C-alpha positions as CSV (number, residue, x, y, z in Angstrom):
1,M,113.1,110.9,115.0
2,L,109.7,112.3,114.2
3,F,110.4,115.1,111.8
4,A,108.5,118.4,111.4
5,R,106.3,116.9,108.7
6,D,105.1,114.3,111.2
7,L,103.9,116.9,113.7
8,L,100.5,118.5,113.7
9,I,101.4,122.2,113.9
10,S,98.6,124.8,114.2
11,W,98.6,127.2,111.2
12,V,101.5,125.4,109.5
13,E,99.9,125.5,106.0
14,D,99.2,129.3,106.2
15,Q,102.2,131.0,104.6
16,R,101.6,134.1,106.6
17,Y,102.7,132.2,109.7
18,W,104.9,129.3,108.6
19,H,107.3,128.4,105.8
20,W,108.6,124.9,104.8
21,S,112.2,124.7,103.8
22,Y,115.1,122.3,103.9
23,Q,118.2,122.1,106.2
24,K,121.2,119.8,106.0
25,E,121.4,117.1,108.6
26,T,124.4,117.5,110.9
27,N,127.4,115.5,109.7
28,S,125.7,114.4,106.4
29,D,124.4,115.7,103.1
30,V,120.9,114.6,103.8
31,L,118.3,117.3,103.5
32,I,115.3,117.3,105.9
33,D,112.1,119.3,105.8
34,V,111.9,121.9,108.6
35,A,109.0,124.2,109.6
36,E,110.1,127.8,110.0
37,L,107.9,130.0,112.2
38,L,107.5,133.5,110.7
39,A,105.1,134.8,113.4
40,V,102.2,133.4,115.5
41,C,100.7,134.3,118.9
42,W,99.2,130.7,119.3
43,L,101.9,128.1,119.1
44,E,100.8,124.5,119.2
45,M,102.5,121.3,118.0
46,R,101.7,117.6,118.8
47,V,102.4,114.2,117.5
48,K,101.1,110.7,118.5
49,F,103.4,107.7,118.4
50,N,102.5,104.1,119.1
51,V,104.7,102.7,121.9
52,K,104.5,99.2,120.5
53,K,107.1,100.3,117.9
54,L,109.6,100.7,120.8
55,S,111.7,98.0,122.4
56,P,110.1,96.5,125.5
57,K,111.5,97.2,129.0
58,T,113.6,100.0,127.8
59,L,114.1,103.5,129.2
60,Y,113.4,106.2,126.6
61,G,113.9,110.0,126.5
62,V,111.6,112.4,124.6
63,V,113.4,115.4,123.2
64,F,112.2,118.4,121.1
65,V,114.8,119.6,118.5
66,F,114.7,123.1,117.1
67,K,116.7,126.1,116.3
68,L,116.3,129.8,117.0
69,T,117.2,132.3,114.3
70,N,119.2,135.4,115.0
71,E,115.9,137.4,114.6
72,A,114.0,135.2,117.1
73,Y,111.6,137.2,119.3
74,G,108.8,136.6,121.8
75,W,110.3,133.6,123.6
76,D,110.6,135.2,127.1
77,I,107.3,133.6,128.0
78,P,107.8,129.9,129.0
79,V,106.9,127.3,126.5
80,N,105.1,124.1,127.7
81,F,106.6,120.8,126.6
82,G,105.2,117.5,127.6
83,F,103.9,114.0,126.9
84,T,101.2,111.7,128.1
85,L,101.6,107.9,128.1
86,P,98.7,105.7,127.1
87,N,98.2,104.8,130.8
88,G,97.6,108.5,131.6
89,Y,101.0,109.2,133.2
90,K,102.0,112.8,132.3
91,V,105.3,114.6,132.1
92,E,105.4,118.4,131.7
93,L,108.2,121.0,131.5
94,K,108.2,124.7,131.1
95,E,111.2,126.3,129.3
96,T,112.1,129.9,128.4
97,L,113.7,129.8,125.0
98,M,115.0,133.3,124.8
99,T,118.1,132.4,126.8
100,K,119.0,129.5,124.4
101,P,121.8,129.9,121.8
102,K,120.8,131.0,118.3
103,G,121.6,129.4,115.0
104,V,122.3,125.9,116.4
105,W,120.1,122.9,116.9
106,I,118.8,122.9,120.5
107,E,117.6,119.8,122.3
108,I,114.9,120.2,125.0
109,P,114.7,117.0,127.0
110,V,111.1,116.7,128.1
111,G,111.3,113.6,130.2
112,E,111.8,109.8,130.3
113,F,109.6,106.7,130.5
114,T,110.1,103.0,130.5
115,T,108.2,100.7,128.1
116,S,106.3,97.8,129.6
117,S,103.5,95.4,128.7
118,E,101.1,97.6,130.7
119,I,101.8,100.6,128.5
120,V,99.9,99.9,125.3
121,G,98.7,102.6,122.8
122,E,99.7,106.0,121.7
123,L,102.2,108.4,123.3
124,D,100.9,111.9,123.0
125,I,103.8,114.4,122.7
126,Y,103.2,118.2,122.6
127,C,104.6,121.7,122.8
128,H,102.5,124.8,123.1
129,Q,102.6,128.4,124.2
130,Y,99.2,130.1,124.1
131,D,98.8,131.0,127.8
132,V,100.0,134.5,127.0
133,L,99.1,135.5,123.4
134,T,102.2,137.5,122.6
135,W,103.6,137.3,119.0
136,K,106.7,135.1,118.6
137,G,108.8,134.2,115.6
138,G,112.2,132.9,114.5
139,L,111.8,129.2,115.4
140,I,112.8,126.4,113.1
141,I,111.3,123.0,114.0
142,K,113.3,119.8,113.2
143,G,111.1,117.4,115.2
144,V,110.9,115.2,118.2
145,S,113.3,112.3,119.0
146,I,112.4,109.3,121.1
147,L,115.7,107.7,122.0
148,P,116.7,104.8,124.2
149,K,118.7,105.9,127.3
150,N,120.3,102.6,128.4
């Protein structure tokens, strides 16, 4: 799991737009840092991860994990999720978040890839919504998980 503090999030250090807090991990007493979106019109998050840290010849899934608050707004415009492998292979997904349940962790499966000796370097994982500059808020970012699928 790449937690919210691992992500590069536009405007995250500006307290007018974002707030850092803690949430309890599901089924444990461990507290994790989460980024709470107060309001932005330009949403952009990304993280790079070296694929050599993963097991070879293994199928992996990339999943964004977040929560919508009861006051969430502005999520009727699709959000772009995606990743690019070091060899240039790109996976993209558009998802409208307004229809998602509120107050629970939501997983958005972005896509899958298989590690190999040809794929060497950094996996670039991203999420953004700045195609339409409408104000949005009420999103709590936990992070991105890269999990083996087999």
